[in-house]
C-alpha positions in Angstrom: 153.4 14.5 194.0 155.6 17.2 192.6 154.0 19.5 190.1 154.4 18.5 186.5 156.9 20.5 184.5 155.3 22.6 181.8 156.1 21.2 178.4 157.8 23.7 176.1 156.4 24.0 172.6 158.3 21.9 170.0 160.5 23.9 167.7 161.0 21.2 165.0 158.6 19.2 162.8 158.7 15.9 161.0 161.7 15.5 158.6 161.0 16.9 155.2 162.1 14.8 152.3 162.0 15.3 148.5 162.2 12.4 146.0 165.7 11.8 144.8 165.0 12.5 141.2 164.8 15.6 138.9 161.9 17.8 140.2 159.4 19.6 138.1 159.7 23.2 139.5 157.6 26.3 139.1 159.5 29.4 139.9 157.8 32.6 141.2 159.9 35.8 141.3 160.2 39.1 139.6 163.3 41.4 140.3 167.0 41.0 139.9 167.5 39.0 143.2 164.9 36.5 141.9 166.6 36.3 138.5 169.9 35.3 140.2 168.2 32.5 142.1 166.4 31.3 139.0 169.6 31.4 137.0 171.2 29.1 139.7 168.4 26.5 139.2 168.7 26.6 135.5 172.5 26.4 135.4 172.6 23.6 137.9 170.6 21.3 135.5 169.5 19.1 138.4 165.8 19.8 138.1 163.4 20.9 135.4 162.1 24.5 135.5 158.7 23.9 134.0 157.3 27.4 134.5 158.2 30.9 135.6 155.6 33.2 137.1 156.3 36.9 137.5 154.7 40.3 137.7 153.4 41.9 134.4 155.6 44.1 132.3 155.6 47.7 133.5 156.8 51.1 132.4 160.2 52.1 133.7 162.4 55.2 133.8 161.8 58.7 132.5 160.5 57.6 129.2 158.1 55.1 130.8 159.2 52.4 128.3 157.5 49.1 128.9 160.1 46.6 130.3 159.9 42.9 131.1 160.9 41.6 134.6 164.4 40.2 134.8 163.0 36.7 135.5 160.9 36.8 132.4 163.9 37.7 130.2 166.0 34.9 131.8 163.2 32.4 131.3 162.6 33.4 127.6 166.4 33.0 127.0 166.0 29.3 128.0 162.6 28.7 126.3 160.8 28.4 129.6 157.1 29.2 129.6 156.2 32.4 131.5 152.9 33.4 133.2 152.3 37.0 134.3 148.9 36.9 136.1 147.1 40.0 137.2 145.0 38.0 139.7 146.1 35.3 142.1 142.8 34.3 143.7 140.8 33.1 140.7 142.3 29.6 140.8 143.9 29.9 137.3 147.5 29.7 138.5 146.8 26.9 140.9 145.2 24.9 138.1 148.2 25.6 135.8 150.5 24.1 138.5 148.3 21.0 138.8 148.0 20.6 135.1 151.8 20.8 134.7 152.2 18.3 137.5 154.5 20.6 139.5 156.5 19.0 142.3 157.7 22.1 144.0 157.1 25.9 143.8 160.1 28.1 144.6 159.4 31.7 145.5 161.9 34.6 145.6 160.6 38.2 145.8 157.5 37.5 143.7 155.7 40.6 145.0 152.3 39.1 145.6 150.7 37.0 148.3 150.1 33.4 147.2 146.6 32.0 148.2 146.3 28.6 149.9 145.0 26.8 146.9 148.2 27.8 145.0 150.4 26.7 147.9 148.7 23.3 148.0 148.9 22.8 144.2 152.5 21.5 143.9 153.1 17.9 145.1 155.6 19.0 147.8 154.3 22.5 148.5 156.1 25.8 148.1 159.5 27.1 149.4 160.4 30.7 149.8 164.0 32.1 149.5 163.6 35.0 152.0 166.2 37.7 152.3 166.5 38.0 156.1 167.2 35.8 159.1 163.6 34.9 160.0 161.6 35.6 162.1 163.3 39.1 161.9 162.1 41.3 159.0 159.1 39.4 157.6 157.5 41.2 154.8 158.2 43.0 151.5 161.4 45.0 152.4 163.7 42.9 154.5 166.9 44.1 152.9 166.1 47.8 153.4 165.0 47.3 157.0 168.2 45.3 157.9 170.2 48.5 157.0 167.6 50.9 158.3 167.5 49.4 161.7 171.3 49.1 162.1 171.6 45.3 162.0 175.1 44.0 161.9 174.2 40.8 160.0 171.5 39.5 157.8 171.1 36.5 155.5 168.8 34.1 153.7 166.2 31.9 155.2 164.9 29.0 153.1 161.4 28.3 154.4 158.2 26.3 153.7 155.4 28.7 152.8 152.1 28.9 154.7 149.2 31.3 154.3 150.7 33.6 156.9 153.2 36.2 155.7 156.7 34.7 156.0 155.5 32.7 159.0 156.2 29.2 157.7 158.7 26.6 159.2 162.4 27.4 158.4 164.5 24.8 156.5 168.0 26.3 156.2 169.7 29.6 157.0 172.9 31.3 155.8 174.3 34.5 157.3 176.5 37.4 156.1 177.8 40.6 157.7 176.4 44.0 156.8 179.3 46.4 156.1 179.1 50.1 157.1 179.2 50.9 153.4 176.5 48.5 152.2 173.5 50.0 150.4 170.4 48.1 149.6 171.8 47.7 146.1 175.1 46.1 147.2 173.5 44.0 149.9 170.9 42.7 147.5 173.6 41.6 145.1 175.4 39.6 147.9 172.2 38.1 149.2 171.1 37.0 145.8 174.3 34.9 145.4 173.8 33.6 149.0 170.2 32.6 148.2 171.1 31.0 145.0 173.5 28.6 146.7 171.3 28.0 149.8 168.4 26.9 147.6 170.4 24.4 145.6 172.0 23.1 148.8 168.6 22.8 150.5 167.0 20.9 147.6 169.9 18.4 147.5 169.8 17.9 151.3 166.1 17.3 151.1 166.6 14.7 148.5 169.5 12.9 150.1 169.0 13.2 153.9 165.9 15.2 154.5 165.6 18.6 156.2 164.3 19.4 159.8 161.7 22.2 159.6 162.0 24.6 162.5 159.0 26.5 163.8 159.6 30.3 164.0 159.7 32.0 167.4 156.8 34.5 167.2 158.2 36.5 170.1 161.2 37.5 167.9 159.2 38.4 164.8 159.5 41.9 163.3 157.9 43.3 160.1 159.5 45.1 157.2 156.5 46.7 155.3 156.4 47.9 151.7 158.4 51.1 151.3 156.7 54.1 149.7 158.4 57.0 147.8 157.4 59.4 150.6 159.5 57.4 153.1 162.6 58.9 151.4 162.2 62.3 152.9 164.9 63.1 155.4 163.8 64.3 158.8 166.7 66.0 160.6 165.0 65.5 163.9 166.4 62.0 163.7 170.0 61.3 164.6 172.8 61.6 162.1 173.4 57.8 162.4 169.8 57.0 161.6 169.7 59.3 158.7 172.9 57.9 157.2 171.4 54.4 157.5 168.2 55.6 155.8 170.2 57.0 152.9 172.0 53.7 152.4 168.8 51.7 153.0 166.8 53.6 150.3 169.5 53.4 147.6 168.7 53.0 144.8 164.9 53.2 145.5 163.0 55.2 146.5 166.0 57.4 147.2 166.3 60.1 149.9 165.8 63.8 149.6 165.4 67.1 151.4 164.6 70.7 150.4 166.8 73.7 149.9 165.9 77.1 151.5 164.1 78.1 148.3 161.9 75.0 148.4 163.6 73.2 145.6 164.2 69.4 146.2 167.7 68.1 146.7 168.3 64.3 146.3 170.8 62.9 148.7 172.8 60.0 147.3 175.5 59.5 149.9 176.3 60.8 153.4 178.0 60.0 156.7 177.4 60.7 160.3 179.8 62.9 162.2 180.1 63.5 166.0 178.3 66.6 167.3 180.5 69.7 167.7 180.6 71.6 171.0 178.0 74.4 170.9 175.9 72.8 168.2 172.6 73.7 169.8 170.8 74.8 166.6 167.7 73.6 164.9 167.9 70.3 163.1 168.6 70.9 159.4 170.7 74.0 160.0 173.9 74.2 157.8 177.0 74.0 159.9 179.6 73.4 157.2 180.1 74.3 153.5 183.6 72.9 152.7 184.1 69.4 151.2 180.7 68.4 152.3 177.4 70.0 153.2 177.2 69.5 157.0 173.8 69.7 158.7 172.7 69.6 162.3 170.5 66.8 163.4 168.9 65.8 166.8 172.2 63.9 167.6 175.4 64.5 165.6 176.1 66.1 162.3 175.1 64.6 158.9 177.7 65.3 156.2 176.1 65.1 152.7 178.8 63.7 150.3 176.9 63.2 147.0 173.7 65.0 145.9 171.6 65.7 142.9 169.9 69.1 142.5 166.9 69.5 140.2 167.7 69.1 136.5 171.4 68.1 137.2 173.3 64.9 137.2 174.6 63.4 140.5 177.6 65.3 141.8 179.9 65.4 144.8 178.8 67.8 147.5 181.8 70.2 146.9 180.8 70.4 143.2 177.3 71.3 144.1 178.5 73.9 146.6 180.6 75.5 143.9 177.8 75.5 141.4 174.0 75.2 142.0 174.5 75.5 145.8 176.9 78.4 145.8 174.4 80.8 147.4 174.0 78.6 150.5 175.3 80.1 153.7 176.1 78.9 157.2 172.9 79.0 159.3 170.6 78.4 156.4 168.0 75.7 156.9 167.3 72.6 154.8 164.2 70.4 155.1 161.2 72.6 154.6 158.0 71.7 152.8 158.5 69.4 149.8 156.7 69.3 146.5 154.1 66.5 146.2 156.3 64.6 143.7 160.0 64.2 143.0 161.2 63.3 139.5 162.8 59.8 139.5 
């Protein structure tokens, strides 16, 4: 007998259906991207948003004034109850969902891992509106990493949540192209609108026809971990292209920075990569140009700083900086020495 062919692992699961009636939804989300998705659910008026769960109010800005998350402000404007738990594993939130007879939990950038008892509490489980094309860029910073790693496209994946981080079956996807000028700020705005529409479309499809969950291919999975403020330091041993992407990926937070020859920090707000010039065999971080931009040597190519912010000053074009606070800089000076332990935000 000929050998049996090895069966490939199934990539789809049983059809997922939601009841064709208004659902009782609990929304989990905190920042602006989540607020946009929540607003879509509220404005559609197809389902009842019974509860919004978000992170606690936190101090913001130089004055450290306590501010509420965008989702909380949106919920309160529509008289929707809000929970801001500090613990997720004590069973309290799961009990709240059961007591309120929640049909579906919808999660968008909530900022905390949801335990299994909470995922099991809604009648039809929990869906996540994730800002990447899974299984690429699982984790807390998918938008940043799409730019950081030079992806040409990204998108939204609507998925069923499981205990694993962004590992659940995928329900729907929508793509968009990343432009060469996109920052995390601009890309987040576009992805928020995309996610808003995809969620509404996915819920309606699940009610009318059902959705076919697709198992993620683990061999294609990548991880986008939480970004720390220290990640914004520019290392000129990287290529000019990689550094230009980092500056876009970390705008507006945590921002990117280097140090001037006197050790003072210099925030870098915008830059572009230029081709290396003949005879550019100098140490990374060396100043090569001081005209309309501040041009620096890297391991591959030249990084032209276009907009910067010196200590105690407002953001300014590089040529303004070179005519003011940076007027003592000279060709051959070196940027990128030791940094202070903290940079004022």
